[in-house]
KOLSE-317016 format. One line per field, with one value per residue (C-alpha): y, z, x. Coordinates in steps of 0.001 Angstrom, whole numbers, padded with zeros to 6 digits. Example, Ala and Ser with C-alpha at 12.3 -4.5 7.8 and 13.67 -1.06 7.14 Angstrom:
v = (-004500/-001060)
w = (007800/007140)
u = (012300/013670)
END
This chain:
v = (-005045/-004892/-004925/-002745/-002444/-005229/-003371/-003045/-006772/-009371/-011417/-014951/-017279/-020368/-022431/-020649/-020997/-025020/-025215/-022893/-025562/-028627/-027275/-026265/-030173/-031071/-027773/-027058/-028568/-026831/-027800/-027478/-030647/-034577/-036339/-036841/-034002/-031755/-033699/-033127/-029760/-029097/-031092/-028545/-025862/-026723/-027422/-023856/-022363/-024504/-023378/-019768/-019398/-021181/-018464/-015592/-016920/-017896/-020601/-021642/-021083/-017414/-017421/-016106/-016335/-013077/-011472/-009299/-007531/-004484/-006352/-007961/-004452/-003158/-006315/-006011/-002704/-003161/-006090/-004850/-001726/-003542/-006312/-003108/-000533/-000279/000998/003354/004836/006226/004407/005886/005220/006182/009207/007171/003822/002433/004210/001020/001726/005428/004976/002210/004478/007956/005679/006231/008863/008827/010605/010867/010179/012145/010492/012353/012574/009428/008258/006230/006702/007613/005122/007370/009985/006820/006156/009833/009609/006779/007677/006116/005055/004206/000739/000131/001305/000729/000711/-000811/-003254/-001236/001323/000751/003887/004667/001296/002618/-000018/000599/000267/-002925/-004565/-000707/000217/-003233/-002748/000433/-000636/-003928/-001360/000507/-002244/-001394/-004061/-003374/-004287/-004201/-003918/-006577/-006934/-005350/-007378/-010862/-011658/-010913/-012207/-012743/-008906/-008623/-010166/-008724/-007442/-008399/-007889/-008811/-008058/-009244/-009459/-012641/-010512/-008834/-011606/-013722/-015219/-014881/-011252/-011610/-013039/-011722/-013224/-011804/-013102/-012175/-013156/-015287/-013277/-010157/-009126/-008965/-009464/-009040/-006025/-007811/-010436/-013858/-016319/-019883/-019781/-018375/-018322/-015931/-013199/-013361/-014348/-016195/-019393/-019119/-019251/-022505/-022565/-019254/-019936/-022613/-020882/-018029/-020237/-022185/-019057/-017469/-020476/-020756/-016941/-016838/-019648/-017526/-014516/-013908/-014764/-012546/-009673/-009164/-009195/-007081/-004414/-004010/-002960/-000638/000722/001442/002927/005087/006368/006842/008720/011588/011574/011063/013311/016822/018152/014450/014003/010327/009658/006763/005725/004678/001816/000950/-000608/-003141/-004530/-004150/-000677/002999/006114/009130/012239/014877/018519/019754/017123/015675/012507/011042/011981/010889/007145/007347/008367/005402/002911/003981/003379/000031/000432/-000322/001625/003359/006782/008194/012028/014078/014219/011118/011031/009032/011900/015732/015648/014901/011408/011514/009802/011821/014988/013507/012821/016707/015673/016304/015443/016061/013563/010727/007379/004137/001293/-001677/-004896/-008208/-011210/-012394/-008992/-008883/-006074/-005550/-004322/-001744/-000622/-000559/002094/004089/004799/005514/007873/010735/011257/010466/013279/015736/014935/015682/019120/020259/019944/021560/024562/023716/025738/023901/022934/024274/021188/021986/022782/025268/029030/030395/032349/035966/037161/039644/043159/043269/043796/044277/042043/040006/038114/034869/034515/030302/029698/027030/025594/022104/020321/021115/024458/026545/025343/025950/029501/029952/028577/031003/034111/033859/034647/038022/039549/040213/038447/039312/039786/037788/036242/035056/032863/032074/028873/026841/023544/021184/019891/023872/023396/020612/020989/024815/024263/021070/023375/026146/023230/021884/025384/026491/029448/030903/029763/032552/030231/030375/033283/033471/034684/036039/032673/029983/030551/032794/031377/033683/032933/034756/034442/033570/033629)
w = (024079/020822/017664/015279/012580/010217/007382/008337/009438/010469/013097/012073/011290/013272/009767/008935/012117/011642/008006/008424/011398/009148/006158/008811/009042/005493/003124/004074/000937/-002518/-004582/-007947/-006467/-007650/-004539/-001849/000201/-002666/-004099/-001214/-001072/-004563/-003335/-001183/-003459/-006301/-003792/-002114/-005928/-006447/-003656/-004239/-007443/-007237/-004772/-007022/-009965/-012394/-013590/-011207/-013770/-014189/-010309/-008931/-005050/-003814/-001189/-000108/-001543/-002190/-004069/-006190/-007086/-008057/-009671/-011638/-012696/-014253/-015643/-017721/-018432/-019631/-021549/-023526/-023604/-027551/-026624/-024951/-020754/-020024/-017185/-015552/-012039/-009768/-006735/-004347/-005145/-002746/-002376/-003389/-006964/-007124/-006257/-009017/-011183/-010571/-012607/-015716/-017220/-015267/-014915/-011836/-012155/-009873/-007425/-005829/-002262/-001483/-002728/-006155/-009402/-012410/-015317/-017987/-016052/-016369/-020055/-020618/-019518/-021717/-024813/-027590/-025474/-022342/-021466/-018086/-015850/-012294/-010035/-006843/-005984/-002669/-000810/001558/004138/003488/002203/-000789/-003266/-007059/-009914/-011475/-014235/-015974/-015526/-017208/-019895/-020650/-020679/-022871/-025197/-025706/-025787/-022354/-019499/-016187/-012969/-009896/-006307/-004530/-001222/000977/-000557/-001180/001893/001332/-001934/-005559/-008285/-011046/-014229/-016998/-015133/-016473/-013215/-009913/-006753/-003139/000394/002769/006057/005151/005465/008078/006511/007579/006802/003596/001536/-001874/-004919/-008406/-011256/-015181/-017248/-020252/-023158/-021080/-022364/-019306/-019089/-016041/-014694/-012715/-013791/-014938/-012451/-013089/-010156/-010033/-014060/-013674/-011948/-008427/-008407/-005046/-002911/-001933/001815/001302/004422/004551/001200/002306/005192/003111/000903/003577/005218/002102/001729/005257/005497/002167/003027/005911/004156/003207/007106/008634/006125/006720/010507/010707/008481/010630/013092/011018/010426/014062/013665/010876/012516/015929/016027/014631/017131/020061/019045/017507/014762/013073/009447/008249/004995/002322/000523/002737/000642/-001780/000750/002529/005146/007900/007780/008297/008749/010491/011171/014042/013897/015967/017172/016247/015001/016563/020416/019159/018874/021457/024038/022212/022493/026077/026689/025081/021366/018749/015405/012607/011169/007662/009755/008448/012231/013009/013881/010477/008403/008446/004989/004254/003225/-000451/-000354/002125/000194/-003588/-001862/-000470/002927/006183/007453/011087/013508/011347/012543/010698/012079/010709/012200/012473/011961/015014/016685/018863/019509/022964/021583/019683/021988/024595/021850/020872/024747/025091/022244/023177/026189/024338/021858/024500/026284/023666/022229/025497/025528/022671/023355/020897/020599/022391/020796/022467/022712/020347/023001/024747/024330/022248/024064/023087/020171/021254/019959/016363/014446/010866/008952/010704/010079/012154/011704/012362/010311/011967/013759/012481/012071/013897/015349/011913/011920/016160/015506/013027/014742/017459/014890/013090/015880/016230/012964/011954/009284/005991/006915/006081/008210/006231/007876/007203/007083/006068/006574/004199/005752/005873/002092/002639/006291/006202/002843/004528/007929/006045/004323/008106/009357/006309/005860/002591/001470/-000894/-001656/-001354/-002279/-001990/000556/001807/004128/003464/002421/003068/003291/002952/004612/004496/007597/007074/010501)
u = (-004400/-006015/-004037/-005765/-003395/-003737/-003001/000887/001250/-001064/-000547/001036/-002143/-001988/-002142/001371/002844/002044/003060/006349/007344/006415/008430/011594/011871/011314/011953/015653/017144/017801/014632/016620/019008/017936/018570/015945/015771/016301/013415/011380/011592/010703/007234/006954/007456/005320/002291/002943/002850/-000343/-001945/-001055/-001754/-005013/-006266/-004708/-006678/-003615/-001742/001372/003508/002582/003495/006437/007854/009557/011641/008695/005564/007936/010163/007027/006024/009360/010326/006829/007561/010887/010138/007178/009019/012015/010060/008136/010860/010603/007371/008047/009255/005759/004242/000645/-000447/-003084/-001523/-002714/-000188/001740/005195/006791/005217/005536/009031/009204/007822/009892/012662/011070/008853/005807/001911/000143/-003703/-005693/-008230/-011617/-012296/-012870/-009716/-011184/-009848/-012043/-011340/-011834/-008827/-006811/-007615/-007078/-003630/-002388/-000053/001090/004480/002850/004538/002923/-000306/-000315/-003556/-004206/-006967/-007792/-005712/-003540/-004291/-008503/-009380/-010909/-011707/-010147/-012404/-009995/-012288/-013063/-009019/-008569/-010523/-009276/-005635/-006514/-008352/-004975/-002646/-001212/-000223/-001896/-000231/-002483/-000992/-003017/-001359/-004499/-007279/-005737/-007450/-010840/-011371/-010144/-008883/-011230/-010065/-008174/-004657/-001310/000544/-000371/001424/000722/002515/002401/002682/-000981/-002754/-000728/001512/005359/006993/009985/007675/005927/004246/004331/002101/002457/-000088/000686/001259/002675/005856/008642/012129/014428/016173/018481/021333/019775/019467/017884/015141/011293/011716/014441/012111/013662/016762/018258/017871/013913/013048/010801/009665/008286/006899/004960/003545/002665/000808/-001441/-002127/-003506/-005873/-007045/-007910/-009591/-011857/-013021/-013384/-016353/-018309/-015412/-015883/-019380/-018814/-015740/-017482/-020200/-017770/-016326/-019887/-020049/-016761/-017448/-020555/-019883/-016330/-017658/-020571/-018090/-014853/-015875/-014126/-013459/-013082/-013837/-012352/-012084/-015097/-018249/-019433/-016311/-013560/-012126/-014171/-011885/-010569/-011459/-009602/-010369/-008606/-008759/-008139/-005850/-004065/-000434/-000389/002469/001039/-002447/-000662/001389/-001383/-003533/-000984/-000655/-004694/-004018/-004712/-002037/-003236/-001210/-001399/-000882/-000743/002082/002623/005331/008364/009078/008069/007591/005769/001837/000492/000929/-002776/-004076/-003088/-003819/-007777/-007499/-008633/-007242/-004121/-003326/-004262/-004835/-005676/-006065/-007865/-007572/-009071/-007674/-009883/-011584/-011612/-014225/-017432/-016034/-012536/-014519/-016619/-013219/-011395/-014595/-014809/-011190/-010918/-012268/-010677/-007515/-008152/-009048/-006060/-003746/-006063/-005304/-001618/-001481/-003168/-005613/-009131/-012304/-015731/-018700/-021549/-024141/-026572/-023988/-024442/-021536/-019097/-019342/-016879/-014419/-014110/-013546/-010345/-008646/-007545/-004726/-001794/-000575/002975/003654/006774/009158/005956/004757/001325/-001001/-000120/-000960/-004269/-004678/-003439/-005614/-008677/-008042/-007161/-010502/-012557/-010323/-011666/-015292/-017582/-015715/-012149/-009485/-006505/-003474/-001090/002352/003385/006974/005209/004216/001161/-000777/-001314/-003504/-004882/-005669/-008134/-009329/-010007/-011606/-014240/-014994/-015683/-017226/-014756/-013821/-010280/-008436/-005372/-001760/000275/004505/005937/009479/009945/007221/003671/001287/-002365/-005813/-008848/-011955/-014077/-017199/-019396)
END
């Protein structure tokens, strides 16, 4: 069964497994103790720190191991803000940062910087958001959901000129190459590159003001309290070095497979939007959204077909709100599929996915009663007798039903007439404008309604 969700968690790397088993025998003691077992554990911890620091591109004494990547981000934001509390409580983040960064920023006076439709930040917009009381800026190296690579070097230059430290979330990119210089803090997560879960890293460059926000602790330079999971730390460092050694060759191979998916999916499945930057992206990740599709149903159907993928769709069991990344980009969110290929993925596995996808999407659309899209070579179906402007009541209905009902209603009004969709689903604010763009109809905008929102669309053709 092909596993295509490396962006969530990579399978344990063979090197990580070997290092973990070896460290379980030799790394169980307290590395802070002076007896033989403690000294042996300390040597393992120091070697792991040295290895990880070389890959990250920092000094060993700048690198701290944390219980997770999320903990690294929370610690990094809190520590940097506490270290610069005299400057102010303002933090600047991009609108597509990982939720861990956004949640940490919510504790302060925060400003979100918009991105374009590819998910990419304009460094000039970041610079414009910096203020005299800005204590920290946060820019990810590459987006977790769509893979777009951010201009870290340019952002770092803007922050340096303003005297503001820059925190970079490098969780998705560390396996593929070094992060551009100029960052002040950098965070990573071991399970993203094939290390064991439960290990993160936080690098704090010398000269960066940093004050731990938790009670004082003598371990990990006071930045991450508690006894470290030394066997997991050793395995994380070993696997990071191993995946980076193979990254260049594997990136070329996987990027070609992703290019194939990006090109073939719109050819095989009608009404699909491939999102994210087509060139400035991670080599292994591609995201696309399908009109008239329930995201949870689509992922479940793909799982039954033997493919493990993930989604940023609002239509999932975990949330009824649209992905904040897709919302910030202004792209379609319904029926979203994220494919992230682990190293070693074969061309035959990608071809099998492409062969299965059209039937799976068609099946889910049929279950929802979605309008069919005629083949370009087929003659158009005769339109029904024109009707005046139309109101579609989709109150209480969730994504993608409001868009499906809009698609059916638009054929019942003449060109130039207006269809108003009443919806109280948050995803409608994103998916109805995206549908209008894909169908070239004119989106007239939202208006308040007694319940929910009234979305107005003028038929163009």
